[in-house]
C-alpha positions in Angstrom: -11.2 20.4 -8.1 -8.5 20.9 -5.5 -10.5 19.2 -2.8 -11.3 16.3 -5.1 -7.6 15.9 -6.0 -6.6 16.0 -2.3 -9.3 13.5 -1.5 -8.0 11.1 -4.2 -4.4 11.6 -3.0 -5.5 10.8 0.5 -7.4 7.7 -0.7 -4.4 6.4 -2.6 -2.2 7.1 0.5 -4.6 5.1 2.8 -4.6 2.2 0.4 -0.8 2.2 0.1 -0.5 2.5 3.9 -2.9 -0.4 4.5 -1.1 -2.5 1.9 2.3 -1.8 3.5 1.0 -2.6 7.0 -0.5 -5.9 5.8 2.7 -6.9 4.1 4.7 -6.0 7.2 2.4 -7.9 9.6 2.3 -11.0 7.4 6.1 -11.0 7.2 6.3 -10.7 11.0 3.8 -13.5 11.5 5.6 -15.7 9.0 9.1 -15.1 10.5 7.9 -15.8 14.1 6.0 -18.9 13.0 9.1 -20.2 11.3 11.2 -19.5 14.4 8.8 -21.4 16.6 8.7 -24.4 14.2 12.5 -24.3 14.0 13.0 -24.5 17.8 10.7 -27.5 18.0 12.4 -29.1 15.0 15.8 -28.7 16.6 14.6 -30.3 19.9 13.3 -33.2 17.8 16.6 -33.5 16.0 18.6 -33.7 19.2 16.1 -36.2 20.6 16.6 -38.4 17.6 20.4 -38.4 18.2 19.8 -39.3 21.8 17.4 -42.1 21.0 20.0 -43.5 18.7 22.6 -43.5 21.5 20.1 -45.2 23.8 19.5 -47.9 21.2 23.2 -48.4 20.8 23.5 -49.2 24.5 21.3 -52.2 23.9 19.9 -52.1 27.4 23.2 -51.8 29.2 24.8 -48.5 30.4 28.3 -49.8 30.8 30.1 -49.6 27.4 33.6 -48.6 26.6 34.5 -45.0 25.7 35.7 -46.3 22.3 32.3 -47.8 21.6 30.6 -44.6 22.7 32.7 -42.5 20.5 32.4 -44.9 17.5 28.6 -44.5 17.7 28.8 -40.7 17.7 31.2 -40.8 14.8 28.9 -43.1 12.8 26.0 -40.7 13.2 28.2 -37.6 12.6 27.1 -36.1 15.9 29.3 -33.1 15.6 27.5 -32.1 12.5 24.1 -31.8 14.3 23.1 -28.2 14.2 23.3 -26.4 17.5 24.7 -29.4 19.4 26.8 -28.4 22.4 27.5 -31.7 24.2 26.0 -35.2 24.3 26.9 -37.5 27.1 26.0 -40.5 29.3 25.2 -40.4 33.0 25.2 -43.8 34.7 23.0 -44.8 37.7 25.2 -45.6 40.7 23.7 -46.7 44.0 25.8 -46.1 47.2 26.6 -49.8 47.5 27.8 -49.9 43.9 30.0 -46.8 44.0 33.3 -48.6 44.6 32.6 -51.1 41.8 31.7 -48.3 39.4 34.9 -46.3 40.1 37.0 -49.4 39.7 35.4 -50.2 36.3 36.0 -46.6 35.1 39.6 -46.7 36.1 40.1 -50.0 34.4 38.8 -48.3 31.2 41.7 -45.8 31.4 40.4 -43.1 33.7 42.9 -43.4 36.5 41.9 -40.1 38.1 38.1 -40.5 37.6 36.0 -39.7 40.7 32.4 -38.8 41.5 31.9 -35.2 42.6 30.8 -33.2 44.5 32.0 -35.3 47.3 29.7 -36.8 49.9 27.6 -39.9 50.6 24.4 -40.0 48.6 22.1 -43.0 48.2 21.8 -42.5 44.5 24.1 -40.8 42.0 24.2 -40.3 38.3 27.8 -39.3 37.5 28.8 -38.2 34.0 30.4 -41.3 32.4 31.2 -40.0 28.9 30.8 -36.7 27.2 31.4 -35.6 23.6 33.2 -33.4 22.8 35.8 -34.3 25.5 35.3 -31.9 28.5 37.5 -30.8 31.3 38.2 -33.2 34.1 35.8 -31.2 36.4 32.8 -32.3 34.2 33.5 -36.0 34.0 32.3 -37.7 37.2 29.9 -34.8 38.0 26.9 -36.2 39.8 23.9 -34.7 37.9 21.5 -36.0 40.6 23.1 -33.7 43.1 21.6 -30.6 41.3 17.9 -30.1 42.3 16.9 -28.7 38.8 18.6 -31.5 37.0 17.3 -34.1 39.3 13.7 -32.9 38.8 14.1 -33.3 35.0 15.7 -36.7 35.4 12.9 -37.9 37.7 10.3 -36.8 35.2 12.1 -38.4 32.3 12.7 -41.7 34.2 9.1 -42.0 35.4 7.5 -41.0 32.1 9.9 -42.9 29.8 10.4 -40.0 27.5 12.5 -36.9 26.8 12.5 -34.2 29.6 14.2 -30.9 29.6 15.5 -29.1 32.8 14.7 -25.6 33.9 17.4 -23.0 33.6 20.6 -24.2 35.2 24.3 -23.2 35.4 26.1 -25.8 33.3 29.3 -27.2 34.8 32.5 -26.0 33.2 30.8 -22.9 31.7 29.8 -19.4 32.5 26.6 -19.3 30.5 23.3 -20.6 31.8 21.5 -23.2 29.8 19.4 -26.4 30.0 19.9 -30.1 29.8 17.8 -32.7 27.9 17.5 -36.2 29.4 16.4 -39.4 27.8 16.2 -42.5 30.1 17.9 -45.8 29.4 16.3 -49.0 30.9 17.8 -52.4 31.5 16.7 -54.8 28.8 16.0 -52.1 26.3 12.7 -50.4 25.4 10.5 -48.5 27.9 8.8 -50.6 30.6 5.0 -50.2 30.7 4.5 -49.0 34.3 6.1 -46.3 36.5 7.3 -48.7 39.1 9.0 -50.9 36.5 10.6 -47.9 34.8 12.0 -46.7 38.1 13.4 -50.2 38.9 15.0 -50.8 35.6 16.4 -47.3 35.0 20.2 -47.7 34.5 21.3 -44.4 32.8 20.4 -41.2 31.0 21.6 -40.0 27.6 21.8 -36.3 28.0 22.5 -33.2 25.9 23.7 -30.1 27.7 23.1 -26.9 25.8 23.3 -23.1 26.0 20.5 -21.4 24.1 23.1 -19.4 22.1 24.6 -22.6 20.9 21.4 -24.6 20.6 19.8 -21.8 18.4 23.0 -21.2 16.4 22.0 -20.4 12.8 18.3 -21.5 13.4 17.4 -17.9 12.4 19.7 -17.0 9.6 20.3 -14.4 7.0 17.8 -11.5 6.8 15.5 -13.1 9.5 18.2 -12.7 12.1 18.4 -9.0 11.4 14.6 -8.4 11.3 13.6 -10.0 14.6 14.8 -10.1 18.2 14.0 -13.1 20.3 14.0 -13.6 24.0 13.4 -17.0 25.6 12.3 -17.3 29.2 12.2 -20.4 31.4 8.6 -20.7 32.3 6.0 -18.0 32.1 7.7 -15.3 34.3 9.8 -12.8 32.4 12.7 -11.4 34.2 16.5 -11.6 34.3 16.4 -14.7 36.5 14.4 -16.7 33.9 16.0 -15.3 30.8 17.6 -18.1 28.8 18.4 -16.3 25.6 18.4 -12.8 24.2 19.3 -12.4 20.5 19.3 -8.6 20.8 22.5 -8.9 22.8 24.2 -10.8 20.0 22.8 -9.7 16.7 20.6 -6.6 17.0 22.2 -3.2 16.4 19.0 -1.3 17.1 19.3 1.9 19.1 18.4 1.7 22.8 15.3 3.9 22.3 14.0 1.7 19.5 10.3 0.9 19.8 9.3 -2.3 18.0 6.5 -2.1 15.4 5.2 -5.5 16.3 5.6 -7.8 19.3 4.4 -11.4 19.9 4.6 -13.9 22.7 4.2 -17.6 22.4 4.3 -20.3 25.1 5.7 -23.7 23.9 6.5 -26.9 25.8 9.7 -28.6 25.1 10.4 -31.9 26.9 7.7 -31.0 29.4 9.2 -27.6 30.2 7.4 -24.4 29.4 9.3 -21.7 27.5 8.0 -18.3 26.8 9.2 -16.9 23.4 9.0 -13.1 23.1 9.5 -11.7 19.6 9.9 -8.1 18.5 10.8 -6.4 15.3 14.1 -4.7 15.0 15.2 -1.4 13.6 16.1 -3.3 10.4 12.5 -4.5 10.1 11.2 -0.9 10.4 13.7 0.2 7.8 12.5 -2.5 5.4 8.8 -1.6 5.8 9.3 2.1 6.5 6.3 4.3 6.1 8.3 7.0 4.3 7.3 5.3 1.0 3.7 6.1 1.8 4.5 9.8 2.3 5.9 9.9 -1.2 2.3 9.8 -2.4 1.6 13.0 -0.5 4.9 14.6 -1.8 3.9 13.8 -5.3 0.2 14.1 -5.0 0.1 17.5 -3.3 2.0 19.4 -6.1 0.1 17.4 -8.8 -3.2 18.4 -7.1 -2.1 22.1 -7.0 -0.9 22.0 -10.6 -4.2 20.4 -11.7 -6.2 22.9 -9.7 -4.5 25.9 -11.3 -4.7 24.4 -14.8 -8.4 23.8 -14.2 -8.9 27.3 -12.7 -7.1 28.8 -15.7 -9.3 26.9 -18.2 -12.4 27.9 -16.2 -11.3 31.5 -16.3 -10.6 31.4 -20.0 -13.9 29.8 -20.7 -15.7 32.4 -18.6 -13.9 35.1 -20.5 -14.8 33.6 -23.8 -18.5 33.2 -22.7 -18.5 36.8 -21.5 -17.0 38.0 -24.8 -19.6 36.0 -26.8 -22.4 37.4 -24.6 -21.1 41.0 -25.3 -20.9 40.3 -29.0 -24.4 38.8 -29.0 -25.7 41.9 -27.1 -24.0 44.2 -29.6 -25.4 42.2 -32.5 -28.9 42.3 -31.1 -28.6 46.0 -30.5 -27.4 46.5 -34.0 -30.2 44.4 -35.4 -32.7 46.4 -33.3 -31.3 49.6 -34.7 -31.4 48.3 -38.3 -35.0 47.1 -37.9 -36.0 50.4 -36.4 -34.4 52.3 -39.3 -35.6 49.9 -42.0 -39.2 49.7 -40.8 -39.5 53.5 -41.1 -37.8 53.7 -44.5 -39.8 54.7 -47.5 -37.9 52.3 -49.8 -38.7 48.5 -49.9 -35.9 46.6 -48.1 -35.6 42.8 -48.4 -32.7 40.6 -47.0 -32.1 37.0 -47.9 -29.7 34.3 -46.7 -27.1 32.5 -48.9 -29.7 30.1 -50.2 -31.9 33.0 -51.3 -34.5 32.6 -48.6 -36.1 35.8 -47.4 -35.2 36.5 -43.8 -36.4 40.1 -43.5 -38.7 42.6 -45.2 -39.8 46.1 -44.1 -43.2 47.6 -44.2 -42.5 49.4 -47.5 -41.7 46.0 -49.1 -45.0 44.7 -47.8 -46.9 47.6 -49.4 -44.8 47.4 -52.6 -45.2 43.7 -53.3 -48.6 43.2 -51.7 -47.4 40.4 -49.4 -47.6 40.5 -45.6 -44.2 40.0 -43.9 -45.2 36.6 -42.4 -46.0 35.3 -45.8 -42.7 36.5 -47.4 -40.4 35.3 -44.6 -38.8 31.9 -45.6 -40.0 32.2 -49.3 -37.6 32.0 -52.3 -36.5 35.5 -53.1 -36.9 34.9 -56.8 -40.7 34.3 -56.6 -40.9 38.1 -56.6 -39.5 38.2 -60.2 -40.9 37.2 -63.5 -41.0 33.4 -64.0 -38.8 33.5 -67.2 -36.1 35.4 -65.3 -36.0 33.3 -62.1 -33.3 30.7 -63.1 -31.0 33.3 -64.5 -31.5 35.5 -61.4 -30.9 32.5 -59.1 -27.6 31.6 -60.9 -26.5 35.2 -60.7 -27.3 35.4 -57.0 -25.3 32.2 -56.3 -22.3 33.6 -58.2 -22.6 36.8 -56.2 -22.7 34.9 -52.9 -19.6 33.0 -53.9 -17.8 36.2 -54.9 -17.8 35.3 -58.7 -18.5 38.4 -60.8 -18.5 36.5 -64.1 -22.1 35.7 -63.7 -23.0 39.2 -64.6 -24.3 40.2 -61.2 -23.3 43.5 -59.8 -23.8 44.8 -56.2 -26.3 47.3 -57.5 -28.6 46.3 -60.4 -32.2 46.7 -61.6 -34.6 43.8 -61.8 -38.2 43.5 -62.6 -40.6 42.4 -59.8 -44.1 41.1 -59.8 -46.7 42.0 -57.2 -48.8 39.4 -55.5 -51.8 40.4 -57.5 -49.7 40.1 -60.7 
């Protein structure tokens, strides 16, 4: 019984553990899937804002700052989730540099200049930026940075959004990335690479840090349950790390070992990002295995109690059976002694049950009545009396059995009997 109870407790524990593990794993898969979808959705959201800005330019990159800001206000650009900055970088060839600077200064930027200094055949200085930056950002030639230039070349040649690799953003201490969308003269996207390169006039861009870009994309309980690291490319090290939520939101102890981990490679704007997810200490607390051990804590005492109850019942039953066996043995011994004494008695002895059926007769009774014992056993006791007395004798016997003395029957009385031969 104890082994059976322990087996059942173990079976229930295994079922509970499997169910808890399934729930935890499904939650982890759901949360990570939601995070991946949210990142792609945020990229698409920013791209839609940039496409609107490109359409507002109507094929020309040289618009006033007032027109630029009016567009951003019309689309509520500052309300876009995770948006850090959105700006315009205009294409300036070396021979057009002086004309471009003159036009910018006529628009009210008296101190505007292109930097870093130096002669370059092609430049893409920051013309406008929202929100308004420091003076060191306006005029920055984005083409002068190798990583930014690689993304701009890809965007210009392909005619679609491109995202840079990890870069140090001007005017900030945190590394990030820049999204570029090309603007072509005449509007639209030219059909060939050569035409796209020839008609490229500007880039609408969005510079972001991952901490700002992913702001609130994992919210509430999800932020506490998962840690997320994003790496630029497929290599994982400090040099490629773009974002680490554990440094911002995860209070897990340093020696915490995650229950689940998952990596996913996604491509955003043609750039690969490796997303590394892990469960936090809060996740482990939510799906802690201590609930499973409660089954053992409850099941073990219950099994022991059940075992001792069953053992007590078994011992009681065994004692009762033993007592019954002893009583049966004593009864059989008593009956044997009675039979031995009665069979050797000189007087006739007959016993009957409550219904008056003969259940025993000794040898003297056989001789007296002329019936063999096997013929008398089971017969009506009153066949041994005269026919006219049988009913009265039967009634008196019934009253005697029931303890009623009013029938005229005494414990000792004389009756007439009839032998078998009459």
